[in-house]
TORKOL-4160 file (C-alpha; in steps of 0.2 Angstrom, whole numbers, padded with zeros to 4 digits, m for minus):
294
<pt num="1" X="0077" Y="m0046" Z="0054"/>
<pt num="2" X="0083" Y="m0046" Z="0072"/>
<pt num="3" X="0072" Y="m0046" Z="0088"/>
<pt num="4" X="0074" Y="m0027" Z="0090"/>
<pt num="5" X="0068" Y="m0024" Z="0072"/>
<pt num="6" X="0054" Y="m0036" Z="0074"/>
<pt num="7" X="0048" Y="m0027" Z="0090"/>
<pt num="8" X="0050" Y="m0010" Z="0081"/>
<pt num="9" X="0039" Y="m0015" Z="0067"/>
<pt num="10" X="0026" Y="m0022" Z="0079"/>
<pt num="11" X="0026" Y="m0006" Z="0089"/>
<pt num="12" X="0024" Y="0005" Z="0073"/>
<pt num="13" X="0010" Y="m0006" Z="0067"/>
<pt num="14" X="0001" Y="m0005" Z="0084"/>
<pt num="15" X="0004" Y="0014" Z="0084"/>
<pt num="16" X="m0005" Y="0015" Z="0067"/>
<pt num="17" X="m0019" Y="0005" Z="0073"/>
<pt num="18" X="m0022" Y="0016" Z="0088"/>
<pt num="19" X="m0021" Y="0032" Z="0077"/>
<pt num="20" X="m0033" Y="0025" Z="0065"/>
<pt num="21" X="m0045" Y="0022" Z="0079"/>
<pt num="22" X="m0042" Y="0040" Z="0085"/>
<pt num="23" X="m0044" Y="0049" Z="0069"/>
<pt num="24" X="m0058" Y="0040" Z="0060"/>
<pt num="25" X="m0077" Y="0043" Z="0064"/>
<pt num="26" X="m0084" Y="0032" Z="0077"/>
<pt num="27" X="m0097" Y="0019" Z="0073"/>
<pt num="28" X="m0110" Y="0027" Z="0084"/>
<pt num="29" X="m0110" Y="0043" Z="0073"/>
<pt num="30" X="m0124" Y="0045" Z="0061"/>
<pt num="31" X="m0125" Y="0037" Z="0048"/>
<pt num="32" X="m0119" Y="0022" Z="0059"/>
<pt num="33" X="m0119" Y="0009" Z="0045"/>
<pt num="34" X="m0108" Y="0019" Z="0034"/>
<pt num="35" X="m0096" Y="0023" Z="0049"/>
<pt num="36" X="m0096" Y="0004" Z="0054"/>
<pt num="37" X="m0092" Y="m0001" Z="0036"/>
<pt num="38" X="m0078" Y="0012" Z="0035"/>
<pt num="39" X="m0070" Y="0005" Z="0051"/>
<pt num="40" X="m0073" Y="m0013" Z="0045"/>
<pt num="41" X="m0064" Y="m0009" Z="0029"/>
<pt num="42" X="m0049" Y="m0001" Z="0037"/>
<pt num="43" X="m0048" Y="m0010" Z="0053"/>
<pt num="44" X="m0050" Y="m0028" Z="0046"/>
<pt num="45" X="m0033" Y="m0033" Z="0049"/>
<pt num="46" X="m0019" Y="m0030" Z="0036"/>
<pt num="47" X="0000" Y="m0029" Z="0037"/>
<pt num="48" X="0000" Y="m0009" Z="0036"/>
<pt num="49" X="0015" Y="m0010" Z="0024"/>
<pt num="50" X="0013" Y="0007" Z="0017"/>
<pt num="51" X="0010" Y="0015" Z="0034"/>
<pt num="52" X="0025" Y="0007" Z="0042"/>
<pt num="53" X="0036" Y="0013" Z="0027"/>
<pt num="54" X="0030" Y="0031" Z="0031"/>
<pt num="55" X="0035" Y="0028" Z="0049"/>
<pt num="56" X="0051" Y="0019" Z="0046"/>
<pt num="57" X="0057" Y="0033" Z="0034"/>
<pt num="58" X="0052" Y="0047" Z="0046"/>
<pt num="59" X="0060" Y="0037" Z="0061"/>
<pt num="60" X="0077" Y="0039" Z="0053"/>
<pt num="61" X="0075" Y="0057" Z="0058"/>
<pt num="62" X="0066" Y="0054" Z="0074"/>
<pt num="63" X="0050" Y="0060" Z="0067"/>
<pt num="64" X="0039" Y="0044" Z="0067"/>
<pt num="65" X="0027" Y="0051" Z="0080"/>
<pt num="66" X="0024" Y="0066" Z="0070"/>
<pt num="67" X="0021" Y="0056" Z="0054"/>
<pt num="68" X="0007" Y="0045" Z="0062"/>
<pt num="69" X="m0007" Y="0055" Z="0054"/>
<pt num="70" X="0002" Y="0053" Z="0037"/>
<pt num="71" X="0003" Y="0034" Z="0040"/>
<pt num="72" X="m0016" Y="0034" Z="0043"/>
<pt num="73" X="m0019" Y="0044" Z="0027"/>
<pt num="74" X="m0010" Y="0032" Z="0016"/>
<pt num="75" X="m0018" Y="0017" Z="0024"/>
<pt num="76" X="m0035" Y="0025" Z="0021"/>
<pt num="77" X="m0031" Y="0026" Z="0003"/>
<pt num="78" X="m0025" Y="0008" Z="0002"/>
<pt num="79" X="m0041" Y="0002" Z="0012"/>
<pt num="80" X="m0052" Y="0012" Z="0000"/>
<pt num="81" X="m0044" Y="0004" Z="m0015"/>
<pt num="82" X="m0046" Y="m0013" Z="m0008"/>
<pt num="83" X="m0064" Y="m0011" Z="m0004"/>
<pt num="84" X="m0067" Y="m0005" Z="m0022"/>
<pt num="85" X="m0056" Y="m0018" Z="m0030"/>
<pt num="86" X="m0067" Y="m0032" Z="m0021"/>
<pt num="87" X="m0083" Y="m0026" Z="m0029"/>
<pt num="88" X="m0092" Y="m0037" Z="m0041"/>
<pt num="89" X="m0089" Y="m0024" Z="m0055"/>
<pt num="90" X="m0070" Y="m0026" Z="m0053"/>
<pt num="91" X="m0062" Y="m0041" Z="m0045"/>
<pt num="92" X="m0078" Y="m0049" Z="m0037"/>
<pt num="93" X="m0070" Y="m0055" Z="m0022"/>
<pt num="94" X="m0080" Y="m0061" Z="m0007"/>
<pt num="95" X="m0065" Y="m0063" Z="0005"/>
<pt num="96" X="m0052" Y="m0051" Z="0011"/>
<pt num="97" X="m0040" Y="m0055" Z="0026"/>
<pt num="98" X="m0049" Y="m0071" Z="0030"/>
<pt num="99" X="m0066" Y="m0061" Z="0032"/>
<pt num="100" X="m0080" Y="m0057" Z="0021"/>
<pt num="101" X="m0076" Y="m0042" Z="0010"/>
<pt num="102" X="m0084" Y="m0025" Z="0014"/>
<pt num="103" X="m0098" Y="m0027" Z="0001"/>
<pt num="104" X="m0102" Y="m0045" Z="0007"/>
<pt num="105" X="m0102" Y="m0040" Z="0025"/>
<pt num="106" X="m0113" Y="m0025" Z="0021"/>
<pt num="107" X="m0119" Y="m0021" Z="0003"/>
<pt num="108" X="m0112" Y="m0014" Z="m0013"/>
<pt num="109" X="m0119" Y="0003" Z="m0010"/>
<pt num="110" X="m0112" Y="0005" Z="0007"/>
<pt num="111" X="m0095" Y="m0002" Z="0002"/>
<pt num="112" X="m0094" Y="0010" Z="m0012"/>
<pt num="113" X="m0098" Y="0025" Z="0000"/>
<pt num="114" X="m0086" Y="0018" Z="0013"/>
<pt num="115" X="m0072" Y="0018" Z="0000"/>
<pt num="116" X="m0077" Y="0035" Z="m0005"/>
<pt num="117" X="m0076" Y="0041" Z="0013"/>
<pt num="118" X="m0059" Y="0034" Z="0016"/>
<pt num="119" X="m0052" Y="0042" Z="0001"/>
<pt num="120" X="m0059" Y="0059" Z="0007"/>
<pt num="121" X="m0054" Y="0056" Z="0025"/>
<pt num="122" X="m0036" Y="0053" Z="0019"/>
<pt num="123" X="m0034" Y="0071" Z="0013"/>
<pt num="124" X="m0044" Y="0078" Z="0027"/>
<pt num="125" X="m0032" Y="0070" Z="0039"/>
<pt num="126" X="m0017" Y="0078" Z="0030"/>
<pt num="127" X="m0025" Y="0095" Z="0029"/>
<pt num="128" X="m0030" Y="0096" Z="0047"/>
<pt num="129" X="m0015" Y="0088" Z="0056"/>
<pt num="130" X="m0001" Y="0097" Z="0046"/>
<pt num="131" X="m0010" Y="0114" Z="0045"/>
<pt num="132" X="0004" Y="0122" Z="0056"/>
<pt num="133" X="0016" Y="0118" Z="0042"/>
<pt num="134" X="0008" Y="0122" Z="0026"/>
<pt num="135" X="0024" Y="0117" Z="0016"/>
<pt num="136" X="0024" Y="0100" Z="0023"/>
<pt num="137" X="0005" Y="0098" Z="0022"/>
<pt num="138" X="0005" Y="0103" Z="0003"/>
<pt num="139" X="0020" Y="0091" Z="0000"/>
<pt num="140" X="0011" Y="0076" Z="0008"/>
<pt num="141" X="m0005" Y="0080" Z="m0001"/>
<pt num="142" X="0003" Y="0082" Z="m0018"/>
<pt num="143" X="0013" Y="0065" Z="m0016"/>
<pt num="144" X="m0002" Y="0055" Z="m0010"/>
<pt num="145" X="m0014" Y="0063" Z="m0023"/>
<pt num="146" X="m0003" Y="0060" Z="m0037"/>
<pt num="147" X="0001" Y="0042" Z="m0033"/>
<pt num="148" X="m0018" Y="0038" Z="m0031"/>
<pt num="149" X="m0024" Y="0047" Z="m0046"/>
<pt num="150" X="m0029" Y="0042" Z="m0064"/>
<pt num="151" X="m0010" Y="0044" Z="m0068"/>
<pt num="152" X="m0006" Y="0033" Z="m0053"/>
<pt num="153" X="m0015" Y="0019" Z="m0044"/>
<pt num="154" X="m0033" Y="0022" Z="m0052"/>
<pt num="155" X="m0025" Y="0022" Z="m0069"/>
<pt num="156" X="m0016" Y="0006" Z="m0066"/>
<pt num="157" X="m0032" Y="m0002" Z="m0060"/>
<pt num="158" X="m0041" Y="0004" Z="m0076"/>
<pt num="159" X="m0028" Y="m0004" Z="m0087"/>
<pt num="160" X="m0029" Y="m0020" Z="m0076"/>
<pt num="161" X="m0047" Y="m0021" Z="m0079"/>
<pt num="162" X="m0046" Y="m0017" Z="m0098"/>
<pt num="163" X="m0032" Y="m0030" Z="m0101"/>
<pt num="164" X="m0041" Y="m0045" Z="m0093"/>
<pt num="165" X="m0041" Y="m0059" Z="m0106"/>
<pt num="166" X="m0029" Y="m0049" Z="m0118"/>
<pt num="167" X="m0013" Y="m0056" Z="m0126"/>
<pt num="168" X="0003" Y="m0056" Z="m0115"/>
<pt num="169" X="0012" Y="m0039" Z="m0115"/>
<pt num="170" X="0027" Y="m0035" Z="m0105"/>
<pt num="171" X="0025" Y="m0016" Z="m0108"/>
<pt num="172" X="0007" Y="m0016" Z="m0102"/>
<pt num="173" X="0011" Y="m0027" Z="m0087"/>
<pt num="174" X="0025" Y="m0015" Z="m0082"/>
<pt num="175" X="0013" Y="m0001" Z="m0083"/>
<pt num="176" X="0000" Y="m0009" Z="m0072"/>
<pt num="177" X="0013" Y="m0015" Z="m0059"/>
<pt num="178" X="0021" Y="0003" Z="m0058"/>
<pt num="179" X="0004" Y="0012" Z="m0057"/>
<pt num="180" X="m0007" Y="0000" Z="m0047"/>
<pt num="181" X="0006" Y="m0004" Z="m0034"/>
<pt num="182" X="0023" Y="0004" Z="m0035"/>
<pt num="183" X="0016" Y="0022" Z="m0035"/>
<pt num="184" X="0008" Y="0020" Z="m0018"/>
<pt num="185" X="0023" Y="0011" Z="m0011"/>
<pt num="186" X="0034" Y="0025" Z="m0017"/>
<pt num="187" X="0023" Y="0038" Z="m0010"/>
<pt num="188" X="0024" Y="0030" Z="0007"/>
<pt num="189" X="0043" Y="0032" Z="0006"/>
<pt num="190" X="0043" Y="0050" Z="m0001"/>
<pt num="191" X="0030" Y="0055" Z="0013"/>
<pt num="192" X="0041" Y="0048" Z="0026"/>
<pt num="193" X="0056" Y="0057" Z="0020"/>
<pt num="194" X="0047" Y="0073" Z="0019"/>
<pt num="195" X="0048" Y="0074" Z="0038"/>
<pt num="196" X="0067" Y="0077" Z="0036"/>
<pt num="197" X="0077" Y="0092" Z="0031"/>
<pt num="198" X="0077" Y="0092" Z="0012"/>
<pt num="199" X="0096" Y="0094" Z="0012"/>
<pt num="200" X="0098" Y="0078" Z="0021"/>
<pt num="201" X="0093" Y="0066" Z="0007"/>
<pt num="202" X="0094" Y="0063" Z="m0012"/>
<pt num="203" X="0076" Y="0064" Z="m0019"/>
<pt num="204" X="0081" Y="0054" Z="m0035"/>
<pt num="205" X="0088" Y="0039" Z="m0024"/>
<pt num="206" X="0072" Y="0040" Z="m0013"/>
<pt num="207" X="0061" Y="0039" Z="m0028"/>
<pt num="208" X="0071" Y="0025" Z="m0036"/>
<pt num="209" X="0070" Y="0015" Z="m0020"/>
<pt num="210" X="0051" Y="0017" Z="m0018"/>
<pt num="211" X="0048" Y="0012" Z="m0036"/>
<pt num="212" X="0060" Y="m0003" Z="m0035"/>
<pt num="213" X="0052" Y="m0009" Z="m0019"/>
<pt num="214" X="0035" Y="m0007" Z="m0025"/>
<pt num="215" X="0039" Y="m0017" Z="m0041"/>
<pt num="216" X="0047" Y="m0031" Z="m0030"/>
<pt num="217" X="0031" Y="m0031" Z="m0019"/>
<pt num="218" X="0019" Y="m0033" Z="m0033"/>
<pt num="219" X="0030" Y="m0047" Z="m0041"/>
<pt num="220" X="0030" Y="m0056" Z="m0024"/>
<pt num="221" X="0011" Y="m0054" Z="m0023"/>
<pt num="222" X="0009" Y="m0062" Z="m0040"/>
<pt num="223" X="0019" Y="m0077" Z="m0034"/>
<pt num="224" X="0009" Y="m0078" Z="m0018"/>
<pt num="225" X="m0007" Y="m0079" Z="m0029"/>
<pt num="226" X="m0001" Y="m0096" Z="m0036"/>
<pt num="227" X="0011" Y="m0102" Z="m0023"/>
<pt num="228" X="0001" Y="m0099" Z="m0007"/>
<pt num="229" X="m0016" Y="m0104" Z="0000"/>
<pt num="230" X="m0032" Y="m0094" Z="0004"/>
<pt num="231" X="m0030" Y="m0097" Z="0023"/>
<pt num="232" X="m0012" Y="m0090" Z="0023"/>
<pt num="233" X="m0015" Y="m0076" Z="0011"/>
<pt num="234" X="m0032" Y="m0071" Z="0018"/>
<pt num="235" X="m0040" Y="m0070" Z="0001"/>
<pt num="236" X="m0044" Y="m0082" Z="m0013"/>
<pt num="237" X="m0028" Y="m0088" Z="m0022"/>
<pt num="238" X="m0028" Y="m0091" Z="m0040"/>
<pt num="239" X="m0039" Y="m0076" Z="m0043"/>
<pt num="240" X="m0028" Y="m0069" Z="m0056"/>
<pt num="241" X="m0029" Y="m0084" Z="m0067"/>
<pt num="242" X="m0047" Y="m0087" Z="m0064"/>
<pt num="243" X="m0051" Y="m0070" Z="m0070"/>
<pt num="244" X="m0039" Y="m0071" Z="m0084"/>
<pt num="245" X="m0029" Y="m0055" Z="m0078"/>
<pt num="246" X="m0013" Y="m0050" Z="m0085"/>
<pt num="247" X="0000" Y="m0056" Z="m0072"/>
<pt num="248" X="0018" Y="m0058" Z="m0071"/>
<pt num="249" X="0016" Y="m0077" Z="m0070"/>
<pt num="250" X="0007" Y="m0077" Z="m0087"/>
<pt num="251" X="0021" Y="m0066" Z="m0094"/>
<pt num="252" X="0037" Y="m0073" Z="m0087"/>
<pt num="253" X="0032" Y="m0089" Z="m0078"/>
<pt num="254" X="0035" Y="m0093" Z="m0060"/>
<pt num="255" X="0054" Y="m0094" Z="m0062"/>
<pt num="256" X="0054" Y="m0078" Z="m0072"/>
<pt num="257" X="0043" Y="m0069" Z="m0059"/>
<pt num="258" X="0055" Y="m0074" Z="m0045"/>
<pt num="259" X="0070" Y="m0067" Z="m0054"/>
<pt num="260" X="0061" Y="m0051" Z="m0057"/>
<pt num="261" X="0056" Y="m0050" Z="m0038"/>
<pt num="262" X="0074" Y="m0053" Z="m0033"/>
<pt num="263" X="0081" Y="m0041" Z="m0046"/>
<pt num="264" X="0069" Y="m0027" Z="m0040"/>
<pt num="265" X="0073" Y="m0030" Z="m0022"/>
<pt num="266" X="0092" Y="m0030" Z="m0025"/>
<pt num="267" X="0090" Y="m0013" Z="m0034"/>
<pt num="268" X="0079" Y="m0006" Z="m0020"/>
<pt num="269" X="0093" Y="m0011" Z="m0008"/>
<pt num="270" X="0106" Y="m0003" Z="m0019"/>
<pt num="271" X="0096" Y="0013" Z="m0020"/>
<pt num="272" X="0095" Y="0013" Z="m0001"/>
<pt num="273" X="0113" Y="0011" Z="0002"/>
<pt num="274" X="0116" Y="0027" Z="m0008"/>
<pt num="275" X="0106" Y="0037" Z="0004"/>
<pt num="276" X="0118" Y="0044" Z="0017"/>
<pt num="277" X="0108" Y="0040" Z="0033"/>
<pt num="278" X="0106" Y="0026" Z="0044"/>
<pt num="279" X="0094" Y="0014" Z="0035"/>
<pt num="280" X="0097" Y="m0002" Z="0044"/>
<pt num="281" X="0079" Y="m0004" Z="0050"/>
<pt num="282" X="0072" Y="0000" Z="0033"/>
<pt num="283" X="0084" Y="m0012" Z="0025"/>
<pt num="284" X="0078" Y="m0026" Z="0036"/>
<pt num="285" X="0060" Y="m0022" Z="0032"/>
<pt num="286" X="0064" Y="m0023" Z="0013"/>
<pt num="287" X="0071" Y="m0041" Z="0016"/>
<pt num="288" X="0056" Y="m0045" Z="0027"/>
<pt num="289" X="0044" Y="m0040" Z="0013"/>
<pt num="290" X="0054" Y="m0050" Z="0000"/>
<pt num="291" X="0052" Y="m0066" Z="0010"/>
<pt num="292" X="0034" Y="m0064" Z="0016"/>
<pt num="293" X="0022" Y="m0078" Z="0015"/>
<pt num="294" X="0006" Y="m0067" Z="0014"/>
């Protein structure tokens, strides 16, 4: 990634942060503790990968500014999922992004409601900010709701919980990775491309790109869980092994998981090459994600 591309990513990240601050309820609005927890959950650092992907894809067609509310919507969904994942009933994690997780900073009930609120805010944002273009609003809502539903992210989380301590299964692992992680990454890509004229792109190539990028992202996450440290990663490492979760390391080992991550990354790049627009900045971001250390 060259200097221009690094600056572009930073600018997009900062624009998402600013829009989050503008669109979400302020801390001083009653009930103050709930709104404080909402902002703590979504403003507590983070790479903004999903939001940046929305903007990078929209930016290909000079629509990144218009896509900002959509980027905030998908970041709201991601933040809600993390708040709920950290709860004692699921992953029981006390640390997120080198800070206390939401239920640790506040309490379990407040964290649950903060997650519920962010889920609701995501679709409220899409409905309100794209009401002048009903087709676009409906498409964005459909993409995001499908990816985060019981046949998407929530379904993947359920299978992840139910398969803790179970015997190794490649098929189940693929199902969890696809639904828990890849669906939302793919949704970010599809949402970004939704800002273009439909005749300008290949929907199947875009879907394939999002899926392969999402799978590569999850395999890299699994590797970081065993190869990184808590300070760098911003959350406890070794948590998958400690909770006996079904991870790619258990199924394929470190070497096998690395091969899977590389293969999915290369497939994503091949998909991107087949889309007949200027994807240089997006391609550089794919490489950045593949080589990240946190």
